C-alpha positions in Angstrom: 3.5 23.1 -24.6 6.2 23.4 -22.0 6.0 20.6 -19.4 7.9 22.5 -16.7 8.7 20.7 -13.5 9.0 22.9 -10.4 12.2 21.4 -9.1 12.8 23.8 -6.2 9.3 23.6 -4.9 9.2 19.8 -5.3 12.5 19.5 -3.3 10.9 21.6 -0.5 7.8 19.3 -0.6 10.0 16.3 0.0 10.9 17.7 3.4 7.3 18.4 4.2 6.3 14.9 3.1 9.0 13.4 5.3 7.8 15.5 8.3 4.2 14.5 7.6 4.9 10.8 7.5 7.1 11.1 10.6 4.3 12.9 12.5 1.7 10.3 11.6 4.1 7.5 12.7 5.1 9.2 16.0 1.5 9.9 16.8 0.7 6.2 16.1 3.6 5.1 18.3 2.1 7.1 21.2 -1.2 5.4 20.7 0.5 2.0 20.5 2.2 2.6 23.8 -1.1 3.6 25.4 -2.7 0.4 24.1 0.4 -1.7 24.6 -0.2 -3.0 21.0 1.9 -2.2 17.9 -0.5 -3.6 15.3 -2.2 -0.1 15.1 0.7 0.9 12.9 -0.9 -1.1 10.1 -3.9 1.4 10.3 -1.5 4.3 10.1 0.1 3.0 6.8 -2.8 4.1 4.6 -3.5 7.2 6.7 0.1 8.4 6.2 -0.2 8.2 2.5 -3.4 10.1 2.6 -1.8 12.8 4.8 1.2 13.1 2.5 -1.1 13.5 -0.6 -3.2 16.1 1.2 -0.2 18.1 2.4 1.3 18.0 -1.1 -1.9 19.2 -2.6 -1.9 22.2 -0.4 1.8 23.0 -1.0 1.7 22.5 -4.8 -1.0 25.1 -5.4 0.2 27.3 -8.2 3.0 25.0 -9.2 1.3 22.1 -11.0 -1.7 21.4 -13.2 -4.8 21.7 -11.0 -6.5 18.6 -12.6 -3.6 16.3 -12.0 -3.1 17.6 -8.5 -6.7 16.9 -7.6 -6.8 13.5 -9.4 -3.7 12.0 -7.8 -4.8 13.4 -4.4 -8.3 12.0 -4.5 -7.0 8.6 -5.7 -4.4 8.3 -3.0 -6.7 9.5 -0.2 -9.5 7.1 -1.3 -7.0 4.2 -1.4 -5.4 5.1 1.9 -8.6 5.6 3.9 -10.2 2.5 2.6 -7.2 0.4 3.6 -7.1 2.1 7.0 -10.7 1.4 7.7 -10.5 -2.2 6.6 -7.5 -2.9 8.7 -9.1 -1.2 11.8 -12.2 -3.4 11.4 -10.2 -6.5 10.8 -8.1 -6.0 13.9 -11.0 -5.1 16.2 -11.0 -7.3 19.3 -7.7 -9.0 18.5 -4.5 -8.8 20.4 -1.0 -8.1 19.1 -0.2 -9.1 15.5 2.0 -12.3 15.6 4.4 -10.7 13.1 5.3 -7.9 15.5 5.4 -10.4 18.5 8.0 -12.4 16.6 10.0 -9.3 15.6 10.0 -7.8 19.1 11.0 -11.2 20.6 14.5 -10.6 19.1 14.8 -7.1 20.5 17.8 -6.2 22.6 17.2 -3.7 25.3 13.9 -1.6 25.3 11.3 -3.3 23.2 9.4 -0.1 22.5 12.5 1.8 21.3 13.3 -1.2 19.1 9.7 -1.1 17.7 10.1 2.7 17.1 13.2 2.1 15.0 12.3 -1.1 13.2 8.6 -0.6 12.7 7.5 3.1 12.9 10.5 4.9 11.5 11.1 2.3 8.8 7.4 2.5 7.7 7.6 6.3 7.8 10.6 6.2 5.4 8.8 3.8 3.1 5.7 6.0 3.0 8.0 8.9 1.9 9.6 6.8 -0.8 6.6 5.1 -2.1 4.6 8.3 -2.2 7.0 10.0 -4.6 4.7 9.6 -7.7 1.9 11.3 -5.7 4.3 14.2 -4.8 6.0 14.5 -8.2 2.7 14.4 -10.2 1.6 17.6 -8.4 4.6 19.7 -9.5 4.3 19.4 -13.3 2.3 21.9 -15.4 1.5 19.6 -18.3 -2.3 19.1 -18.7 -3.8 15.6 -18.3 -3.6 13.3 -21.3 -4.5 9.7 -22.2 -1.7 8.3 -20.1 -3.1 9.8 -17.0 -6.5 8.2 -17.7 -4.7 4.9 -18.4 -3.0 5.2 -15.0 -6.4 5.9 -13.4 -7.8 2.7 -15.0 -4.9 0.6 -13.7 -5.5 2.2 -10.2 -9.2 1.3 -10.5 -8.4 -2.3 -11.3 -6.1 -2.4 -8.3 -8.7 -0.9 -5.9 -11.2 -3.4 -7.2 -9.0 -6.4 -6.5 -8.0 -5.0 -3.1 -11.5 -4.1 -1.9 -13.4 -7.0 -3.3 -10.7 -9.5 -2.3 -10.7 -8.1 1.3 -14.5 -8.3 1.4 -14.6 -11.9 0.1 -12.0 -13.0 2.6 -13.8 -11.2 5.5 -17.1 -13.1 4.7 -15.2 -16.4 4.3 -13.6 -16.0 7.7 -16.8 -15.0 9.4 -18.3 -18.4 8.6 -17.3 -20.9 11.4 -17.5 -23.7 8.9 -14.5 -22.3 7.1 -12.2 -22.4 10.1 -8.8 -23.9 9.1 -9.8 -24.0 5.4 -8.0 -22.3 2.5 -9.9 -19.4 0.9 -10.2 -20.4 -2.8 -13.3 -18.6 -3.9 -14.0 -15.5 -5.9 -10.9 -13.5 -6.8 -8.9 -15.9 -4.7 -9.4 -18.5 -7.4 -7.5 -16.3 -9.8 -4.6 -15.3 -7.6 -3.4 -16.3 -4.1 -3.1 -12.6 -3.3 -5.8 -10.4 -4.9 -5.1 -7.7 -2.2 -1.4 -7.6 -2.9 -2.0 -7.6 -6.7 -4.4 -4.8 -6.2 -1.8 -2.8 -4.2 0.7 -3.5 -7.1 -1.8 -2.0 -9.6 -2.6 1.0 -7.4 1.0 2.2 -7.3 1.8 1.4 -10.9 -1.3 3.4 -11.8 -0.3 6.4 -9.7 3.2 6.2 -11.3 1.6 6.3 -14.8 -0.2 9.5 -13.8 3.1 11.0 -12.7 4.7 9.9 -16.0 1.9 11.7 -17.8 3.4 14.9 -16.3 6.7 14.4 -18.1 10.0 12.6 -17.9 11.1 14.6 -14.8 8.2 13.3 -12.7 8.8 9.8 -14.0 12.5 9.9 -13.3 12.2 11.0 -9.6 9.3 8.6 -8.8 10.1 5.3 -10.6 11.6 3.9 -7.4 8.1 3.9 -5.8 6.4 1.2 -7.8 9.6 -0.9 -8.0 10.0 -0.7 -4.2 6.3 -1.6 -3.6 6.5 -4.5 -6.1 9.5 -5.8 -4.3 7.8 -5.6 -0.9 4.6 -7.2 -2.1 6.2 -10.1 -4.1 9.6 -10.8 -2.4 9.5 -8.9 0.9 7.0 -8.6 3.7 3.9 -9.4 1.6 3.5 -12.6 -0.4 6.6 -14.4 0.8 6.0 -14.1 4.5 2.3 -14.8 4.2 2.8 -18.0 2.2 5.4 -19.2 4.6 2.7 -19.0 7.3 -0.1 -20.4 5.1 2.0 -23.4 4.0 1.3 -25.2 7.3 -2.5 -25.3 6.5 -4.1 -28.5 5.1 -4.9 -28.1 1.4 -2.4 -25.3 0.8 -0.1 -27.4 -1.6 -3.1 -28.2 -3.9 -4.3 -24.7 -3.8 -0.9 -23.3 -4.6 -0.4 -25.8 -7.5 -3.6 -24.7 -9.3 -3.7 -20.9 -8.4 -1.4 -18.2 -9.7 1.0 -16.9 -7.1 0.4 -13.2 -8.0 -0.9 -12.2 -11.4 -4.5 -13.3 -11.9 -5.3 -16.1 -14.3 -7.8 -19.0 -14.5 -6.9 -21.9 -12.1 -5.0 -24.8 -13.6 -7.0 -27.9 -14.1 -5.9 -31.0 -12.1 -4.3 -33.5 -14.3 -5.3 -37.1 -13.8 
C-alpha cells in the first residue's frame, strides 16, 4: 500500500502550528502582565501542545489516515491538559517562580519585553519543534500497524510515570512532617525524576506513532524527541532541578542510591 505523505499540506500546517503556538503564548503573556507573574507560562506549555494537535487534526482532514489522526490528537490533548491542570493546581496561592525571578534579574531594559523574548517566544518555538511528530503523523495515509500501538504503549508508560509521580510528590509535600525532606517513596525510589522520565516516554511514544506512518514522517519529526530528551536530561529539567536540590540534607545519599533518570531498583548501601 502506498504510504503517501502530503508534503504540501504538511508544510502549510507548519505555518498554522507556529501561529497557534504563538497565539497561545501571546495570550498567556497578556495574562501574566495582568497578574504580574510569569509562572503562568508553565500552564500554557501543555495547553499549547493540545492546541497545535487540535488545529492539525482539523487541517489534516482528508490528507491522513483518520485513525492515526485521532489517536495522536487524543494522546497529545490528554497529556497536555493533564499537565496544565496539575501545574495550575500546584502553583495556586504561590508567587513568582524562583527560576523566572532569577532569569529576569539579569534583564537589561524592560523586564517584560525581556520575558517575552526569553520565555514566551522561546517556549512557543519549542512547542512548534517538539510537536512535529504530532503534526507529521496526521499527514500520512498509511493505516495503523503494530508500531503505532507500541508507541501508544510507550506513551502510556510515560503518562503513568508523570501522573503518578506528580500525585505522590503532591501528597508528600502536603504533609508538614516532610518539610525539608527528600522525596524517596513510590516511583521516586526508582528514579529521581519520574515526571521527567514520563515526559521522555510520552514524546518518544508519539514519535513512534509518527514513524508508523512512514519514513517521511519519521525524518521530519526525529528532532522532537531528541530535543525533548536534551531539555529533560541536560537542559532546563534534571540538571537545574538537581542543582537546586543538592543543597538539601540527605540529597547526596538519595542520589547515590537512586537512578538519575531511567528507573531501576535503588542501590543497596554497602557497609
